[in-house]
MARLO-640053 format. One record per atom (N, C-alpha, C): residue number from 1; residue in one letter; chain; atom name; x, y, z. Coordinates in steps of 0.02 Angstrom, whole numbers, plus 50000, padded with zeros to 5 digits. Atoms other than C-alpha are relative to their C-alpha. Layout:
BEGIN
     i   aa   ch   at       x       y       z
   NUM    a    A   CA       X       Y       Z
...
***
This chain:
BEGIN
     i   aa   ch   at       x       y       z
     1    m    A    N   49977   49930   50003
     1    m    A   CA   50870   49529   49606
     1    m    A    C   50004   50029   50070
     2    t    A    N   49992   49972   49933
     2    t    A   CA   50936   49621   49756
     2    t    A    C   49952   50059   50010
     3    a    A    N   50045   49945   49984
     3    a    A   CA   50833   49753   49845
     3    a    A    C   50025   50066   49970
     4    r    A    N   49974   49937   50027
     4    r    A   CA   50949   49894   49791
     4    r    A    C   49993   50003   49924
     5    s    A    N   50009   50001   50072
     5    s    A   CA   50948   49842   49610
     5    s    A    C   49927   50012   49982
     6    g    A    N   50072   49991   50012
     6    g    A   CA   50758   49831   49616
     6    g    A    C   49978   50072   50012
     7    a    A    N   50017   49931   49985
     7    a    A   CA   50746   50003   49696
     7    a    A    C   50022   50047   49944
     8    y    A    N   49976   49958   50054
     8    y    A   CA   50853   50081   49561
     8    y    A    C   49961   49989   49935
     9    r    A    N   50040   50013   50060
     9    r    A   CA   50753   49996   49424
     9    r    A    C   49932   50034   50006
    10    l    A    N   50063   49965   49990
    10    l    A   CA   50594   50066   49499
    10    l    A    C   50008   50076   49987
    11    l    A    N   49987   49928   50011
    11    l    A   CA   50667   50242   49503
    11    l    A    C   50011   50014   49926
    12    a    A    N   49987   49991   50072
    12    a    A   CA   50729   50222   49325
    12    a    A    C   49935   50000   49961
    13    r    A    N   50063   50005   50036
    13    r    A   CA   50557   50171   49266
    13    r    A    C   49957   50062   50012
    14    l    A    N   50040   49940   49987
    14    l    A   CA   50476   50321   49350
    14    l    A    C   50018   50057   49954
    15    w    A    N   49978   49943   50039
    15    w    A   CA   50580   50441   49246
    15    w    A    C   50013   49985   49926
    16    m    A    N   49983   50018   50069
    16    m    A   CA   50612   50344   49085
    16    m    A    C   49944   50013   49951
    17    e    A    N   50058   49990   50045
    17    e    A   CA   50437   50358   49013
    17    e    A    C   49937   50012   50041
    18    e    A    N   50063   49987   49966
    18    e    A   CA   50257   50398   49053
    18    e    A    C   49976   49938   50038
    19    i    A    N   50030   50055   49962
    19    i    A   CA   50162   50293   49179
    19    i    A    C   49944   49969   49959
    20    d    A    N   50053   50034   50038
    20    d    A   CA   50059   50163   49087
    20    d    A    C   49957   49959   50047
    21    e    A    N   50048   50037   49959
    21    e    A   CA   49917   50053   49148
    21    e    A    C   50034   49943   50039
    22    e    A    N   49967   50057   49967
    22    e    A   CA   50028   49903   49187
    22    e    A    C   50041   50023   50060
    23    f    A    N   49958   49975   49945
    23    f    A   CA   50150   50004   49291
    23    f    A    C   49957   50028   50056
    24    w    A    N   50045   49972   49949
    24    w    A   CA   50009   50095   49379
    24    w    A    C   49968   49946   50043
    25    q    A    N   50030   50055   49962
    25    q    A   CA   49926   49932   49428
    25    q    A    C   50050   49969   50047
    26    g    A    N   49948   50026   49956
    26    g    A   CA   50091   49870   49497
    26    g    A    C   50011   50045   50060
    27    l    A    N   49993   49954   49944
    27    l    A   CA   50109   50027   49602
    27    l    A    C   49941   49995   50048
    28    s    A    N   50060   50003   49958
    28    s    A   CA   49931   50012   49663
    28    s    A    C   50000   49939   50045
    29    a    A    N   49999   50062   49962
    29    a    A   CA   49963   49835   49723
    29    a    A    C   50059   49995   50047
    30    a    A    N   49938   50005   49962
    30    a    A   CA   50134   49869   49799
    30    a    A    C   49994   50036   50068
    31    a    A    N   49994   49967   49935
    31    a    A   CA   50174   49915   49978
    31    a    A    C   50070   50032   50002
    32    l    A    N   49935   49967   49999
    32    l    A   CA   50311   50046   49979
    32    l    A    C   50032   49993   50068
    33    l    A    N   49968   50014   49937
    33    l    A   CA   50441   50014   50111
    33    l    A    C   49998   50058   50049
    34    g    A    N   49994   49950   49949
    34    g    A   CA   50448   50103   50274
    34    g    A    C   50072   50009   50021
    35    v    A    N   49931   49986   49980
    35    v    A   CA   50612   50188   50317
    35    v    A    C   49999   50056   50053
    36    p    A    N   50009   49948   49949
    36    p    A   CA   50577   50280   50481
    36    p    A    C   50065   50034   50020
    37    e    A    N   49936   49969   49983
    37    e    A   CA   50763   50311   50506
    37    e    A    C   50021   50054   49949
    38    h    A    N   49989   49947   50050
    38    h    A   CA   50759   50421   50349
    38    h    A    C   49934   50036   49989
    39    l    A    N   50066   49970   49995
    39    l    A   CA   50614   50537   50384
    39    l    A    C   49975   50030   49933
    40    q    A    N   50023   49968   50062
    40    q    A   CA   50609   50633   50219
    40    q    A    C   49982   49948   49947
    41    l    A    N   50015   50053   50048
    41    l    A   CA   50617   50475   50114
    41    l    A    C   49935   49964   50020
    42    d    A    N   50061   50034   49977
    42    d    A   CA   50484   50390   50221
    42    d    A    C   49938   50042   49987
    43    s    A    N   50057   49955   50011
    43    s    A   CA   50371   50542   50210
    43    s    A    C   49981   50002   49926
    44    a    A    N   50014   49999   50072
    44    a    A   CA   50387   50545   50020
    44    a    A    C   49967   49935   49978
    45    y    A    N   50033   50064   50015
    45    y    A   CA   50343   50360   50010
    45    y    A    C   49927   50002   50021
    46    r    A    N   50069   49997   49976
    46    r    A   CA   50187   50391   50114
    46    r    A    C   49959   50048   49957
    47    t    A    N   50036   49953   50044
    47    t    A   CA   50140   50541   50004
    47    t    A    C   49981   49965   49935
    48    m    A    N   50015   50035   50062
    48    m    A   CA   50152   50433   49849
    48    m    A    C   49945   49948   50012
    49    e    A    N   50052   50049   49984
    49    e    A   CA   50049   50296   49932
    49    e    A    C   49932   50032   50003
    50    r    A    N   50065   49966   49995
    50    r    A   CA   49911   50419   49974
    50    r    A    C   49975   50023   49932
    51    y    A    N   50020   49979   50067
    51    y    A   CA   49911   50486   49797
    51    y    A    C   49974   49941   49960
    52    v    A    N   50021   50060   50037
    52    v    A   CA   49900   50312   49721
    52    v    A    C   49933   49975   50024
    53    q    A    N   50062   50026   49971
    53    q    A   CA   49762   50258   49840
    53    q    A    C   49940   50045   49985
    54    g    A    N   50056   49954   50010
    54    g    A   CA   49657   50414   49810
    54    g    A    C   49997   50031   49931
    55    a    A    N   49994   49970   50067
    55    a    A   CA   49694   50445   49626
    55    a    A    C   49933   50001   49964
    56    p    A    N   50062   49996   50039
    56    p    A   CA   49552   50502   49511
    56    p    A    C   50001   49951   49941
    57    g    A    N   50005   50048   50054
    57    g    A   CA   49491   50396   49367
    57    g    A    C   50041   50017   49939
    58    n    A    N   49960   49979   50058
    58    n    A   CA   49586   50498   49238
    58    n    A    C   50073   50011   50018
    59    v    A    N   49933   49989   49974
    59    v    A   CA   49750   50484   49333
    59    v    A    C   50054   49991   49947
    60    l    A    N   49947   50012   50050
    60    l    A   CA   49850   50415   49186
    60    l    A    C   50006   50059   49952
    61    k    A    N   49997   49941   50043
    61    k    A   CA   49803   50565   49079
    61    k    A    C   50033   50058   50037
    62    l    A    N   49969   49948   49961
    62    l    A   CA   49851   50683   49218
    62    l    A    C   50075   49991   50006
    63    l    A    N   49929   50015   49993
    63    l    A   CA   50017   50597   49244
    63    l    A    C   50037   50007   49934
    64    a    A    N   49969   49994   50066
    64    a    A   CA   50053   50590   49057
    64    a    A    C   50012   50074   49983
    65    a    A    N   49992   49928   50013
    65    a    A   CA   50024   50778   49043
    65    a    A    C   50055   50029   50043
    66    d    A    N   49948   49975   49956
    66    d    A   CA   50135   50811   49192
    66    d    A    C   50069   49978   49976
    67    y    A    N   49936   50027   50024
    67    y    A   CA   50274   50699   49125
    67    y    A    C   50022   50036   49937
    68    a    A    N   49983   49965   50062
    68    a    A   CA   50265   50785   48956
    68    a    A    C   50031   50068   50013
    69    v    A    N   49972   49935   49982
    69    v    A   CA   50298   50952   49037
    69    v    A    C   50068   49992   50033
    70    l    A    N   49939   50007   49962
    70    l    A   CA   50432   50891   49156
    70    l    A    C   50058   49971   49960
    71    c    A    N   49946   50040   50031
    71    c    A   CA   50529   50773   49044
    71    c    A    C   50001   49998   49924
    72    r    A    N   50002   50001   50073
    72    r    A   CA   50475   50794   48862
    72    r    A    C   50009   50069   49969
    73    g    A    N   49987   49933   50026
    73    g    A   CA   50499   50981   48846
    73    g    A    C   49943   50032   49962
    74    v    A    N   50055   49970   50037
    74    v    A   CA   50324   51023   48785
    74    v    A    C   49988   50073   50019
    75    d    A    N   50004   49929   49979
    75    d    A   CA   50333   51186   48884
    75    d    A    C   50071   50020   50022
    76    p    A    N   49930   49984   49984
    76    p    A   CA   50513   51253   48878
    76    p    A    C   50008   50042   50062
    77    n    A    N   49995   49957   49941
    77    n    A   CA   50474   51374   49019
    77    n    A    C   49990   49962   50066
    78    r    A    N   50015   50037   49938
    78    r    A   CA   50427   51236   49143
    78    r    A    C   50036   49932   50004
    79    g    A    N   49970   50066   49999
    79    g    A   CA   50527   51082   49096
    79    g    A    C   50055   49992   50052
    80    a    A    N   49949   50014   49951
    80    a    A   CA   50640   50998   49223
    80    a    A    C   50064   49972   49968
    81    d    A    N   49942   50023   50040
    81    d    A   CA   50756   50922   49089
    81    d    A    C   50039   49944   50036
    82    p    A    N   49967   50056   49966
    82    p    A   CA   50810   50747   49148
    82    p    A    C   50065   49979   49968
    83    y    A    N   49937   50014   50034
    83    y    A   CA   50982   50759   49067
    83    y    A    C   50058   50033   50039
    84    e    A    N   49944   49974   49961
    84    e    A   CA   51147   50778   49158
    84    e    A    C   50033   50060   49967
    85    s    A    N   49965   49946   50033
    85    s    A   CA   51225   50890   49026
    85    s    A    C   49962   50066   50004
    86    v    A    N   50039   49939   49996
    86    v    A   CA   51081   51014   49033
    86    v    A    C   50011   50035   50067
    87    h    A    N   49993   49971   49933
    87    h    A   CA   51104   51039   49220
    87    h    A    C   50073   50017   50018
    88    r    A    N   49931   49990   49980
    88    r    A   CA   51294   51034   49225
    88    r    A    C   50042   50041   49951
    89    s    A    N   49960   49963   50048
    89    s    A   CA   51357   51113   49064
    89    s    A    C   49989   50075   50005
    90    s    A    N   50006   49927   49995
    90    s    A   CA   51390   51299   49057
    90    s    A    C   49948   50028   49952
    91    l    A    N   50049   49977   50050
    91    l    A   CA   51277   51314   48904
    91    l    A    C   49929   49975   50015
    92    g    A    N   50067   50027   49984
    92    g    A   CA   51133   51214   48980
    92    g    A    C   49969   49963   49943
    93    l    A    N   50024   50035   50059
    93    l    A   CA   51120   51109   48823
    93    l    A    C   50011   49925   50007
    94    m    A    N   49993   50072   50001
    94    m    A   CA   51102   50924   48788
    94    m    A    C   50063   49979   49963
    95    m    A    N   49946   50033   50036
    95    m    A   CA   51243   50809   48733
    95    m    A    C   50064   50042   49998
    96    q    A    N   49938   49964   49992
    96    q    A   CA   51387   50914   48797
    96    q    A    C   50054   49955   50032
    97    d    A    N   49944   50039   49973
    97    d    A   CA   51548   50859   48885
    97    d    A    C   49976   49949   50052
    98    e    A    N   50025   50045   49948
    98    e    A   CA   51449   50782   49028
    98    e    A    C   49970   49937   49970
    99    w    A    N   50027   50058   50035
    99    w    A   CA   51359   50668   48907
    99    w    A    C   50057   49954   49977
   100    e    A    N   49943   50039   50022
   100    e    A   CA   51526   50612   48835
   100    e    A    C   50033   49964   50059
   101    a    A    N   49970   50031   49941
   101    a    A   CA   51591   50578   49010
   101    a    A    C   49960   49939   50023
   102    v    A    N   50043   50057   49982
   102    v    A   CA   51441   50466   49046
   102    v    A    C   50011   49942   49951
   103    l    A    N   49986   50052   50050
   103    l    A   CA   51471   50372   48883
   103    l    A    C   50065   49963   50016
   104    h    A    N   49935   50030   49983
   104    h    A   CA   51652   50344   48933
   104    h    A    C   49992   49955   50061
   105    f    A    N   50009   50041   49940
   105    f    A   CA   51597   50281   49104
   105    f    A    C   49964   49934   49982
   106    y    A    N   50036   50061   50019
   106    y    A   CA   51472   50158   49027
   106    y    A    C   50047   49951   49965
   107    r    A    N   49953   50044   50035
   107    r    A   CA   51607   50090   48912
   107    r    A    C   50049   49969   50049
   108    s    A    N   49950   50025   49953
   108    s    A   CA   51729   50074   49056
   108    s    A    C   49974   49945   50045
   109    v    A    N   50029   50052   49956
   109    v    A   CA   51609   49966   49158
   109    v    A    C   49963   49947   49960
   110    g    A    N   50032   50050   50042
   110    g    A   CA   51540   49868   49010
   110    g    A    C   49924   50002   50002
   111    y    A    N   50073   49994   49997
   111    y    A   CA   51363   49936   49021
   111    y    A    C   49972   50022   49933
   112    s    A    N   50037   49980   50061
   112    s    A   CA   51245   49945   48872
   112    s    A    C   49929   50015   50020
   113    r    A    N   50067   49980   49982
   113    r    A   CA   51083   50039   48892
   113    r    A    C   49948   49956   49967
   114    t    A    N   50055   50038   50029
   114    t    A   CA   50914   49959   48855
   114    t    A    C   49991   50018   49927
   115    a    A    N   50001   49989   50073
   115    a    A   CA   50901   49938   48667
   115    a    A    C   49940   50043   49979
   116    s    A    N   50060   49964   50020
   116    s    A   CA   50725   50012   48662
   116    s    A    C   50003   50075   50015
   117    s    A    N   49996   49930   49981
   117    s    A   CA   50780   50179   48735
   117    s    A    C   50029   50042   49943
   118    v    A    N   49976   49954   50051
   118    v    A   CA   50802   50324   48615
   118    v    A    C   50028   50064   50031
   119    e    A    N   49976   49941   49965
   119    e    A   CA   50854   50450   48747
   119    e    A    C   50077   50003   50001
   120    p    A    N   49928   49995   49991
   120    p    A   CA   51032   50518   48762
   120    p    A    C   50022   49962   50063
   121    e    A    N   49975   50044   49947
   121    e    A   CA   51140   50415   48879
   121    e    A    C   50004   50034   50068
   122    d    A    N   49998   49967   49935
   122    d    A   CA   51144   50549   49014
   122    d    A    C   49930   50016   50027
   123    h    A    N   50069   49994   49973
   123    h    A   CA   50955   50538   49039
   123    h    A    C   49999   49968   50069
   124    l    A    N   50003   50025   49931
   124    l    A   CA   50912   50510   49222
   124    l    A    C   49981   49926   50002
   125    g    A    N   50022   50070   49999
   125    g    A   CA   50821   50347   49185
   125    g    A    C   50056   49952   49982
   126    i    A    N   49946   50044   50022
   126    i    A   CA   50973   50274   49097
   126    i    A    C   50055   49996   50053
   127    e    A    N   49950   50001   49947
   127    e    A   CA   51095   50326   49233
   127    e    A    C   49977   49957   50059
   128    l    A    N   50027   50041   49945
   128    l    A   CA   50981   50246   49363
   128    l    A    C   49999   49926   49980
   129    e    A    N   49998   50069   50024
   129    e    A   CA   50968   50088   49257
   129    e    A    C   50071   49972   50006
   130    c    A    N   49931   50022   49992
   130    c    A   CA   51158   50079   49256
   130    c    A    C   50016   49985   50072
   131    m    A    N   49990   50014   49929
   131    m    A   CA   51158   50091   49445
   131    m    A    C   49969   49933   50019
   132    a    A    N   50032   50064   49987
   132    a    A   CA   51036   49946   49451
   132    a    A    C   50043   49942   49975
   133    h    A    N   49957   50051   50031
   133    h    A   CA   51149   49846   49335
   133    h    A    C   50061   49987   50044
   134    l    A    N   49939   50008   49960
   134    l    A   CA   51302   49878   49444
   134    l    A    C   49984   49970   50069
   135    c    A    N   50021   50031   49937
   135    c    A   CA   51207   49834   49604
   135    c    A    C   49993   49925   49991
   136    q    A    N   50009   50071   50013
   136    q    A   CA   51159   49668   49527
   136    q    A    C   50067   49965   49988
   137    r    A    N   49934   50029   50012
   137    r    A   CA   51337   49639   49468
   137    r    A    C   50036   49987   50065
   138    a    A    N   49967   50008   49935
   138    a    A   CA   51403   49665   49644
   138    a    A    C   49970   49941   50038
   139    a    A    N   50033   50055   49964
   139    a    A   CA   51274   49546   49718
   139    a    A    C   50018   49933   49970
   140    d    A    N   49983   50063   50033
   140    d    A   CA   51310   49412   49588
   140    d    A    C   50072   49979   50015
   141    a    A    N   49930   50016   49985
   141    a    A   CA   51498   49424   49616
   141    a    A    C   50007   49976   50072
   142    s    A    N   49997   50021   49931
   142    s    A   CA   51472   49410   49803
   142    s    A    C   49976   49928   50009
   143    l    A    N   50027   50068   49995
   143    l    A   CA   51365   49254   49785
   143    l    A    C   50047   49948   49970
   144    q    A    N   49951   50045   50032
   144    q    A   CA   51501   49179   49675
   144    q    A    C   50066   49998   50038
   145    g    A    N   49939   50000   49960
   145    g    A   CA   51632   49216   49807
   145    g    A    C   50057   50040   49970
   146    d    A    N   49949   49960   50033
   146    d    A   CA   51725   49340   49697
   146    d    A    C   50003   50069   50033
   147    a    A    N   49997   49938   49960
   147    a    A   CA   51770   49476   49823
   147    a    A    C   50028   50058   49959
   148    a    A    N   49969   49946   50039
   148    a    A   CA   51878   49574   49701
   148    a    A    C   49951   50030   49951
   149    a    A    N   50050   49976   50048
   149    a    A   CA   51741   49585   49569
   149    a    A    C   49944   50037   50035
   150    a    A    N   50053   49966   49961
   150    a    A   CA   51614   49632   49702
   150    a    A    C   50022   50070   50021
   151    l    A    N   49975   49934   49980
   151    l    A   CA   51723   49773   49768
   151    l    A    C   50005   50046   49940
   152    d    A    N   49995   49960   50061
   152    d    A   CA   51754   49833   49590
   152    d    A    C   49932   50028   49982
   153    a    A    N   50067   49977   50017
   153    a    A   CA   51566   49843   49558
   153    a    A    C   49974   50051   50049
   154    v    A    N   50020   49951   49950
   154    v    A   CA   51537   49935   49721
   154    v    A    C   50035   50066   49988
   155    e    A    N   49964   49938   50014
   155    e    A   CA   51671   50062   49678
   155    e    A    C   49973   50034   49937
   156    q    A    N   50032   49971   50059
   156    q    A   CA   51591   50085   49507
   156    q    A    C   49935   50034   50017
   157    q    A    N   50062   49968   49976
   157    q    A   CA   51425   50121   49592
   157    q    A    C   50016   50067   50033
   158    d    A    N   49981   49939   49964
   158    d    A   CA   51512   50248   49703
   158    d    A    C   50019   50055   49950
   159    t    A    N   49980   49951   50051
   159    t    A   CA   51587   50334   49550
   159    t    A    C   49940   50029   49965
   160    l    A    N   50059   49976   50036
   160    l    A   CA   51423   50344   49456
   160    l    A    C   49956   50044   50044
   161    l    A    N   50042   49962   49954
   161    l    A   CA   51330   50406   49608
   161    l    A    C   50030   50069   50016
   162    n    A    N   49970   49938   49976
   162    n    A   CA   51454   50538   49665
   162    n    A    C   50029   50045   49946
   163    e    A    N   49971   49960   50053
   163    e    A   CA   51533   50594   49503
   163    e    A    C   49951   50017   49944
   164    h    A    N   50051   49985   50050
   164    h    A   CA   51375   50596   49400
   164    h    A    C   49933   50017   50033
   165    l    A    N   50069   49989   49977
   165    l    A   CA   51203   50574   49480
   165    l    A    C   49994   50057   50051
   166    l    A    N   50008   49950   49948
   166    l    A   CA   51228   50678   49636
   166    l    A    C   50031   50068   49982
   167    k    A    N   49976   49935   50024
   167    k    A   CA   51313   50815   49535
   167    k    A    C   49944   50042   49969
   168    w    A    N   50052   49962   50035
   168    w    A   CA   51147   50862   49454
   168    w    A    C   49929   49982   50020
   169    v    A    N   50069   50021   49986
   169    v    A   CA   50996   50765   49518
   169    v    A    C   49965   50046   50049
   170    l    A    N   50033   49955   49953
   170    l    A   CA   50965   50884   49662
   170    l    A    C   49972   50062   49965
   171    d    A    N   50027   49944   50040
   171    d    A   CA   50946   51027   49537
   171    d    A    C   49938   49979   49961
   172    f    A    N   50058   50027   50037
   172    f    A   CA   50830   50919   49433
   172    f    A    C   49939   49994   50046
   173    v    A    N   50054   50009   49952
   173    v    A   CA   50726   50879   49587
   173    v    A    C   49968   50067   50017
   174    q    A    N   50028   49934   49984
   174    q    A   CA   50707   51062   49631
   174    q    A    C   49958   50026   49942
   175    a    A    N   50039   49979   50058
   175    a    A   CA   50648   51096   49453
   175    a    A    C   49933   49963   49997
   176    v    A    N   50062   50039   49999
   176    v    A   CA   50519   50956   49467
   176    v    A    C   49953   50027   50054
   177    l    A    N   50042   49976   49945
   177    l    A   CA   50457   51019   49635
   177    l    A    C   49968   50068   49983
   178    g    A    N   50027   49936   50018
   178    g    A   CA   50432   51191   49560
   178    g    A    C   49952   49999   49941
   179    a    A    N   50039   50001   50062
   179    a    A   CA   50348   51136   49399
   179    a    A    C   49945   49947   49998
   180    a    A    N   50048   50056   50004
   180    a    A   CA   50249   50976   49434
   180    a    A    C   49930   50022   50019
   181    d    A    N   50070   49988   49983
   181    d    A   CA   50060   50985   49434
   181    d    A    C   49972   49947   50047
   182    t    A    N   50027   50055   49960
   182    t    A   CA   50036   50818   49522
   182    t    A    C   50044   49987   50060
   183    e    A    N   49964   50020   49940
   183    e    A   CA   50084   50764   49696
   183    e    A    C   50042   49937   49986
   184    f    A    N   49964   50061   50017
   184    f    A   CA   50141   50601   49616
   184    f    A    C   50072   50016   49980
   185    y    A    N   49932   49986   50024
   185    y    A   CA   50290   50677   49526
   185    y    A    C   50040   50040   50051
   186    r    A    N   49962   49967   49947
   186    r    A   CA   50334   50789   49672
   186    r    A    C   50026   49947   50050
   187    a    A    N   49977   50054   49956
   187    a    A   CA   50341   50633   49781
   187    a    A    C   50055   49959   49967
   188    a    A    N   49950   50039   50036
   188    a    A   CA   50438   50538   49647
   188    a    A    C   50067   50036   50001
   189    a    A    N   49938   49961   50000
   189    a    A   CA   50566   50679   49640
   189    a    A    C   50034   49996   50069
   190    t    A    N   49972   50003   49932
   190    t    A   CA   50589   50681   49829
   190    t    A    C   50027   49931   50016
   191    i    A    N   49977   50068   49989
   191    i    A   CA   50602   50492   49836
   191    i    A    C   50066   49989   49965
   192    t    A    N   49938   50008   50038
   192    t    A   CA   50736   50495   49701
   192    t    A    C   50058   50033   50036
   193    q    A    N   49946   49963   49966
   193    q    A   CA   50839   50627   49791
   193    q    A    C   50019   49966   50066
   194    e    A    N   49985   50027   49934
   194    e    A   CA   50824   50551   49964
   194    e    A    C   50028   49929   49997
   195    y    A    N   49972   50067   50007
   195    y    A   CA   50859   50374   49905
   195    y    A    C   50074   50004   49980
   196    l    A    N   49930   49993   50020
   196    l    A   CA   51019   50430   49818
   196    l    A    C   50043   50023   50058
   197    l    A    N   49962   49977   49943
   197    l    A   CA   51076   50523   49972
   197    l    A    C   50009   49945   50052
   198    m    A    N   49995   50056   49954
   198    m    A   CA   51038   50373   50082
   198    m    A    C   50049   49948   49974
   199    d    A    N   49956   50051   50029
   199    d    A   CA   51129   50257   49962
   199    d    A    C   50073   50023   50001
   200    r    A    N   49931   49976   49995
   200    r    A   CA   51283   50369   49962
   200    r    A    C   50030   49981   50068
   201    e    A    N   49977   50019   49934
   201    e    A   CA   51298   50340   50149
   201    e    A    C   50012   49925   50005
   202    f    A    N   49993   50072   49998
   202    f    A   CA   51270   50154   50127
   202    f    A    C   50063   49977   49964
   203    l    A    N   49942   50021   50039
   203    l    A   CA   51403   50138   49992
   203    l    A    C   50065   50019   50035
   204    q    A    N   49940   49981   49964
   204    q    A   CA   51529   50233   50096
   204    q    A    C   50016   49950   50055
   205    r    A    N   49989   50049   49947
   205    r    A   CA   51505   50114   50242
   205    r    A    C   50020   49932   49971
   206    l    A    N   49986   50066   50030
   206    l    A   CA   51506   49961   50129
   206    l    A    C   50071   49997   49973
   207    r    A    N   49932   50000   50027
   207    r    A   CA   51668   50010   50041
   207    r    A    C   50051   49996   50056
   208    e    A    N   49953   50002   49944
   208    e    A   CA   51753   50041   50207
   208    e    A    C   50004   49930   50030
   209    e    A    N   50001   50067   49972
   209    e    A   CA   51698   49872   50273
   209    e    A    C   50035   49950   49955
   210    m    A    N   49970   50047   50047
   210    m    A   CA   51752   49781   50115
   210    m    A    C   50076   50009   49997
   211    l    A    N   49928   49989   50002
   211    l    A   CA   51924   49862   50118
   211    l    A    C   50034   49975   50064
   212    v    A    N   49972   50024   49936
   212    v    A   CA   51950   49817   50302
   212    v    A    C   49995   49925   50004
   213    i    A    N   50011   50072   49996
   213    i    A   CA   51875   49643   50290
   213    i    A    C   49981   49975   49930
   214    p    A    N   50015   50023   50067
   214    p    A   CA   51889   49575   50112
   214    p    A    C   49947   49945   50000
   215    g    A    N   50054   50049   50005
   215    g    A   CA   51736   49477   50060
   215    g    A    C   49937   50020   50037
   216    t    A    N   50060   49976   49963
   216    t    A   CA   51616   49578   50169
   216    t    A    C   49951   50029   49951
   217    l    A    N   50049   49975   50048
   217    l    A   CA   51470   49592   50050
   217    l    A    C   49935   49961   50000
   218    a    A    N   50059   50042   50012
   218    a    A   CA   51350   49446   50042
   218    a    A    C   49940   50021   50041
   219    s    A    N   50057   49985   49958
   219    s    A   CA   51243   49501   50188
   219    s    A    C   49980   50073   49998
   220    t    A    N   50014   49929   49998
   220    t    A   CA   51248   49688   50153
   220    t    A    C   49985   50031   49933
   221    v    A    N   50007   49969   50065
   221    v    A   CA   51243   49718   49965
   221    v    A    C   49928   50012   49981
   222    a    A    N   50071   49992   50018
   222    a    A   CA   51054   49698   49954
   222    a    A    C   49973   50066   50025
***
């Protein structure tokens, strides 16, 4: 799995469901990357590291309660609502035109969400999972020497990122920052935002290179 695909899968997992013991242990054992050239992202990684290292014994209960408020709607006055249609539709409701647009995009790229998920398709976790899928598709095509398929997958990533995720995630992040009780979810929100912004720059450079020099992907797609 490429580094970008893995990063998107990690972000998707952070927002798809509550943090369980297995995932928490994985975080505790992991070393989050350093990205000194992206100061806000690096700072958020270090904030999450400090929280994980110094977390209290009841951390999973604290995180579950925070997630329930932010993403499950247990307090309508404080929820961050991880759904594209809620943040983009004029009515602020779920499963509006934006949801239909995401469904159309998934069909156009041949993506099927994880069977176990019961959330609407415009949930943040599912959109991030699709990005992970497309990153892996680009990497696989590159390794197989299929420059056209690799470019197609990169352009699909660019569409999902710029026409969907970055149209609403920044609003979602601000809602999380204002409502979260734990430093963990505030850091997760900032990491999500800053990674997407960093990846937008990366994809722009990559697409330009691939269009100028066909086949330019194997060493950069990760």
